TIBAZA-270663 format. One record per residue (C-alpha): residue number from 1; residue in three letters; z negated, y, x negated. Coordinates in nm, 2 decimals. Each point is the difference from the previous one (the first is absolute). Last residue first. Example, Ala and Ser with C-alpha at 12.3 -4.5 7.8 and 13.67 -1.06 7.14 Angstrom:
TIBAZA-270663
<kolmi: 2&zagu: SER&Z: -0.71&Y: -0.11&X: -1.37>
<kolmi: 1&zagu: ALA&Z: -0.07&Y: -0.34&X: 0.14>
This chain:
TIBAZA-270663
<kolmi: 152&zagu: ARG&Z: -2.64&Y: 4.66&X: -2.39>
<kolmi: 151&zagu: LYS&Z: 0.00&Y: 0.36&X: 0.11>
<kolmi: 150&zagu: ILE&Z: 0.20&Y: 0.32&X: -0.06>
<kolmi: 149&zagu: MET&Z: -0.03&Y: 0.21&X: 0.32>
<kolmi: 148&zagu: SER&Z: -0.22&Y: 0.27&X: -0.16>
<kolmi: 147&zagu: CYS&Z: 0.29&Y: 0.05&X: -0.24>
<kolmi: 146&zagu: ASN&Z: 0.24&Y: 0.12&X: 0.26>
<kolmi: 145&zagu: ALA&Z: 0.23&Y: 0.13&X: -0.28>
<kolmi: 144&zagu: GLN&Z: 0.02&Y: 0.34&X: 0.16>
<kolmi: 143&zagu: ARG&Z: -0.38&Y: 0.02&X: 0.05>
<kolmi: 142&zagu: PHE&Z: -0.07&Y: -0.08&X: -0.37>
<kolmi: 141&zagu: LYS&Z: 0.28&Y: 0.23&X: -0.11>
<kolmi: 140&zagu: THR&Z: -0.16&Y: 0.29&X: 0.19>
<kolmi: 139&zagu: GLU&Z: -0.35&Y: -0.07&X: -0.14>
<kolmi: 138&zagu: ALA&Z: 0.15&Y: -0.03&X: -0.35>
<kolmi: 137&zagu: ILE&Z: 0.18&Y: 0.33&X: 0.03>
<kolmi: 136&zagu: SER&Z: -0.31&Y: 0.18&X: 0.12>
<kolmi: 135&zagu: LYS&Z: -0.20&Y: -0.15&X: -0.28>
<kolmi: 134&zagu: LEU&Z: 0.26&Y: 0.09&X: -0.26>
<kolmi: 133&zagu: THR&Z: -0.01&Y: 0.36&X: 0.14>
<kolmi: 132&zagu: ALA&Z: -0.38&Y: 0.01&X: -0.03>
<kolmi: 131&zagu: PRO&Z: 0.01&Y: -0.14&X: -0.35>
<kolmi: 130&zagu: ASP&Z: 0.26&Y: 0.26&X: -0.13>
<kolmi: 129&zagu: THR&Z: 0.23&Y: -0.18&X: -0.25>
<kolmi: 128&zagu: ILE&Z: 0.33&Y: -0.01&X: 0.19>
<kolmi: 127&zagu: TRP&Z: 0.29&Y: -0.01&X: -0.24>
<kolmi: 126&zagu: ASP&Z: 0.21&Y: 0.32&X: 0.02>
<kolmi: 125&zagu: LYS&Z: 0.00&Y: 0.09&X: -0.37>
<kolmi: 124&zagu: LEU&Z: 0.12&Y: -0.35&X: -0.08>
<kolmi: 123&zagu: GLU&Z: 0.30&Y: 0.02&X: 0.23>
<kolmi: 122&zagu: LEU&Z: -0.04&Y: -0.19&X: 0.32>
<kolmi: 121&zagu: THR&Z: 0.16&Y: -0.34&X: 0.05>
<kolmi: 120&zagu: ALA&Z: 0.18&Y: -0.03&X: 0.34>
<kolmi: 119&zagu: GLY&Z: -0.18&Y: -0.19&X: 0.27>
<kolmi: 118&zagu: ASP&Z: 0.09&Y: 0.26&X: 0.27>
<kolmi: 117&zagu: PRO&Z: -0.37&Y: 0.11&X: 0.03>
<kolmi: 116&zagu: GLY&Z: 0.01&Y: 0.07&X: -0.37>
<kolmi: 115&zagu: LYS&Z: -0.08&Y: -0.25&X: -0.28>
<kolmi: 114&zagu: LYS&Z: -0.23&Y: 0.03&X: -0.30>
<kolmi: 113&zagu: ALA&Z: -0.35&Y: 0.01&X: 0.15>
<kolmi: 112&zagu: MET&Z: 0.00&Y: -0.23&X: 0.31>
<kolmi: 111&zagu: LYS&Z: 0.28&Y: -0.24&X: -0.09>
<kolmi: 110&zagu: ASP&Z: -0.11&Y: 0.01&X: -0.36>
<kolmi: 109&zagu: PHE&Z: -0.34&Y: -0.12&X: 0.12>
<kolmi: 108&zagu: THR&Z: 0.16&Y: -0.29&X: 0.19>
<kolmi: 107&zagu: ALA&Z: 0.23&Y: -0.10&X: -0.29>
<kolmi: 106&zagu: SER&Z: -0.29&Y: 0.00&X: -0.25>
<kolmi: 105&zagu: GLY&Z: -0.23&Y: -0.20&X: 0.23>
<kolmi: 104&zagu: VAL&Z: 0.27&Y: -0.25&X: 0.10>
<kolmi: 103&zagu: LEU&Z: 0.10&Y: -0.07&X: -0.36>
<kolmi: 102&zagu: GLN&Z: -0.36&Y: -0.02&X: -0.12>
<kolmi: 101&zagu: TYR&Z: -0.09&Y: -0.25&X: 0.28>
<kolmi: 100&zagu: ILE&Z: 0.31&Y: -0.21&X: -0.08>
<kolmi: 99&zagu: ARG&Z: -0.09&Y: 0.00&X: -0.37>
<kolmi: 98&zagu: GLY&Z: -0.36&Y: -0.10&X: 0.08>
<kolmi: 97&zagu: ILE&Z: 0.13&Y: -0.29&X: 0.21>
<kolmi: 96&zagu: VAL&Z: 0.22&Y: -0.11&X: -0.29>
<kolmi: 95&zagu: PHE&Z: -0.30&Y: 0.00&X: -0.24>
<kolmi: 94&zagu: ASP&Z: -0.21&Y: -0.19&X: 0.25>
<kolmi: 93&zagu: ASP&Z: 0.27&Y: -0.26&X: 0.04>
<kolmi: 92&zagu: ASN&Z: 0.03&Y: -0.08&X: -0.37>
<kolmi: 91&zagu: PRO&Z: 0.19&Y: 0.08&X: -0.32>
<kolmi: 90&zagu: GLY&Z: 0.25&Y: 0.24&X: 0.16>
<kolmi: 89&zagu: GLN&Z: 0.31&Y: 0.04&X: 0.20>
<kolmi: 88&zagu: VAL&Z: -0.02&Y: 0.10&X: 0.37>
<kolmi: 87&zagu: VAL&Z: 0.09&Y: 0.37&X: -0.08>
<kolmi: 86&zagu: GLY&Z: 0.36&Y: 0.03&X: 0.11>
<kolmi: 85&zagu: MET&Z: -0.05&Y: -0.20&X: 0.32>
<kolmi: 84&zagu: ILE&Z: -0.25&Y: 0.26&X: 0.11>
<kolmi: 83&zagu: SER&Z: 0.27&Y: 0.28&X: -0.02>
<kolmi: 82&zagu: MET&Z: 0.23&Y: -0.23&X: 0.19>
<kolmi: 81&zagu: PRO&Z: -0.22&Y: 0.03&X: 0.31>
<kolmi: 80&zagu: THR&Z: -0.05&Y: -0.35&X: 0.15>
<kolmi: 79&zagu: HIS&Z: 0.16&Y: -0.14&X: 0.32>
<kolmi: 78&zagu: GLN&Z: 0.37&Y: -0.07&X: -0.05>
<kolmi: 77&zagu: PHE&Z: 0.02&Y: -0.04&X: -0.38>
<kolmi: 76&zagu: THR&Z: -0.33&Y: -0.19&X: 0.01>
<kolmi: 75&zagu: ASP&Z: 0.14&Y: -0.23&X: 0.27>
<kolmi: 74&zagu: GLN&Z: 0.30&Y: -0.08&X: -0.21>
<kolmi: 73&zagu: ARG&Z: -0.22&Y: -0.11&X: -0.29>
<kolmi: 72&zagu: ASP&Z: -0.19&Y: -0.24&X: 0.21>
<kolmi: 71&zagu: ILE&Z: -0.38&Y: 0.03&X: -0.03>
<kolmi: 70&zagu: LYS&Z: -0.18&Y: -0.30&X: -0.14>
<kolmi: 69&zagu: GLY&Z: 0.11&Y: 0.04&X: -0.36>
<kolmi: 68&zagu: SER&Z: -0.36&Y: 0.01&X: -0.14>
<kolmi: 67&zagu: ARG&Z: 0.05&Y: 0.36&X: -0.10>
<kolmi: 66&zagu: LEU&Z: 0.09&Y: 0.10&X: 0.35>
<kolmi: 65&zagu: LYS&Z: -0.28&Y: -0.19&X: 0.17>
<kolmi: 64&zagu: THR&Z: -0.27&Y: 0.14&X: -0.22>
<kolmi: 63&zagu: VAL&Z: 0.16&Y: 0.35&X: 0.00>
<kolmi: 62&zagu: PHE&Z: 0.01&Y: 0.01&X: 0.38>
<kolmi: 61&zagu: LYS&Z: -0.35&Y: -0.14&X: 0.06>
<kolmi: 60&zagu: THR&Z: -0.15&Y: 0.24&X: -0.26>
<kolmi: 59&zagu: ALA&Z: 0.20&Y: 0.29&X: 0.15>
<kolmi: 58&zagu: VAL&Z: -0.14&Y: -0.07&X: 0.34>
<kolmi: 57&zagu: GLU&Z: -0.36&Y: 0.00&X: -0.10>
<kolmi: 56&zagu: LEU&Z: 0.04&Y: 0.30&X: -0.23>
<kolmi: 55&zagu: GLY&Z: 0.19&Y: 0.20&X: 0.26>
<kolmi: 54&zagu: LEU&Z: -0.27&Y: -0.08&X: 0.26>
<kolmi: 53&zagu: ASN&Z: -0.27&Y: 0.10&X: -0.24>
<kolmi: 52&zagu: PHE&Z: 0.17&Y: 0.33&X: -0.08>
<kolmi: 51&zagu: LEU&Z: 0.06&Y: 0.06&X: 0.37>
<kolmi: 50&zagu: ARG&Z: -0.36&Y: -0.05&X: 0.10>
<kolmi: 49&zagu: GLU&Z: -0.12&Y: 0.21&X: -0.30>
<kolmi: 48&zagu: SER&Z: 0.23&Y: 0.29&X: 0.09>
<kolmi: 47&zagu: GLU&Z: -0.10&Y: -0.02&X: 0.36>
<kolmi: 46&zagu: VAL&Z: -0.37&Y: 0.03&X: -0.08>
<kolmi: 45&zagu: GLN&Z: 0.07&Y: 0.27&X: -0.27>
<kolmi: 44&zagu: ASP&Z: 0.18&Y: 0.24&X: 0.22>
<kolmi: 43&zagu: GLY&Z: 0.04&Y: 0.29&X: -0.24>
<kolmi: 42&zagu: ALA&Z: 0.36&Y: 0.08&X: 0.07>
<kolmi: 41&zagu: GLN&Z: 0.09&Y: -0.11&X: -0.35>
<kolmi: 40&zagu: SER&Z: -0.17&Y: -0.33&X: 0.05>
<kolmi: 39&zagu: ALA&Z: 0.16&Y: -0.05&X: 0.34>
<kolmi: 38&zagu: PHE&Z: 0.35&Y: 0.08&X: -0.14>
<kolmi: 37&zagu: VAL&Z: -0.06&Y: -0.23&X: -0.30>
<kolmi: 36&zagu: HIS&Z: -0.12&Y: -0.28&X: 0.23>
<kolmi: 35&zagu: CYS&Z: 0.30&Y: 0.05&X: 0.22>
<kolmi: 34&zagu: GLU&Z: 0.23&Y: -0.07&X: -0.30>
<kolmi: 33&zagu: TRP&Z: -0.22&Y: -0.30&X: -0.08>
<kolmi: 32&zagu: ALA&Z: 0.03&Y: -0.14&X: 0.35>
<kolmi: 31&zagu: SER&Z: 0.37&Y: 0.06&X: 0.01>
<kolmi: 30&zagu: PHE&Z: 0.07&Y: -0.17&X: -0.34>
<kolmi: 29&zagu: ALA&Z: -0.22&Y: -0.29&X: 0.09>
<kolmi: 28&zagu: LEU&Z: 0.17&Y: -0.04&X: 0.33>
<kolmi: 27&zagu: SER&Z: 0.34&Y: 0.02&X: -0.16>
<kolmi: 26&zagu: GLY&Z: -0.09&Y: -0.27&X: -0.25>
<kolmi: 25&zagu: LEU&Z: -0.15&Y: -0.22&X: 0.28>
<kolmi: 24&zagu: LYS&Z: 0.35&Y: 0.01&X: 0.16>
<kolmi: 23&zagu: ALA&Z: 0.11&Y: -0.28&X: -0.24>
<kolmi: 22&zagu: ASP&Z: -0.27&Y: -0.22&X: 0.17>
<kolmi: 21&zagu: ASP&Z: 0.15&Y: 0.08&X: 0.34>
<kolmi: 20&zagu: PRO&Z: 0.32&Y: -0.17&X: -0.12>
<kolmi: 19&zagu: THR&Z: -0.20&Y: -0.32&X: 0.00>
<kolmi: 18&zagu: ALA&Z: -0.13&Y: -0.16&X: -0.32>
<kolmi: 17&zagu: TYR&Z: 0.21&Y: -0.24&X: -0.19>
<kolmi: 16&zagu: ALA&Z: -0.10&Y: -0.35&X: -0.11>
<kolmi: 15&zagu: SER&Z: 0.02&Y: -0.11&X: 0.36>
<kolmi: 14&zagu: THR&Z: 0.38&Y: 0.05&X: -0.01>
<kolmi: 13&zagu: SER&Z: 0.06&Y: -0.28&X: -0.26>
<kolmi: 12&zagu: LEU&Z: -0.25&Y: -0.23&X: 0.16>
<kolmi: 11&zagu: LEU&Z: 0.15&Y: 0.03&X: 0.35>
<kolmi: 10&zagu: CYS&Z: 0.35&Y: -0.05&X: -0.13>
<kolmi: 9&zagu: ALA&Z: -0.09&Y: -0.30&X: -0.21>
<kolmi: 8&zagu: ALA&Z: -0.19&Y: -0.16&X: 0.30>
<kolmi: 7&zagu: VAL&Z: 0.31&Y: 0.05&X: 0.23>
<kolmi: 6&zagu: THR&Z: 0.23&Y: -0.16&X: -0.26>
<kolmi: 5&zagu: ILE&Z: -0.24&Y: -0.29&X: -0.07>
<kolmi: 4&zagu: PHE&Z: -0.04&Y: -0.06&X: 0.37>
<kolmi: 3&zagu: ARG&Z: 0.38&Y: 0.00&X: 0.05>
<kolmi: 2&zagu: ARG&Z: 0.05&Y: -0.25&X: -0.28>
<kolmi: 1&zagu: MET&Z: -0.25&Y: -0.23&X: 0.16>
């Protein structure tokens, strides 16, 4: 009987947590939204919408599980971008999802317009503002990130 209680307690304590794959949902949402920004800037509205919706779906699952304590803290450190973990505070899940989207959108646009090919931050006078150049950069980054491969 004691053995049964021990096994049941172990099973119940671990079933409260999601799998490590659930912690990876944060990375998937980040990647989907990053690619959404690339596609949008490149003028591919169909792909932009697909990736936005995928990011929203996945981010919703991630935030719901995270804020309800169902994702193990160690798993988040291993599988979720730390920048996301810095914005998961707020009054409700929708607010947090919006903060994540804003973070990813800003960081992705900065990657295209304010950073050079080597990743170094450009001086203000060198920021890329030409729409045609931004479109070209977005198309290249979309391909380099294998964005068309992101699926759920």
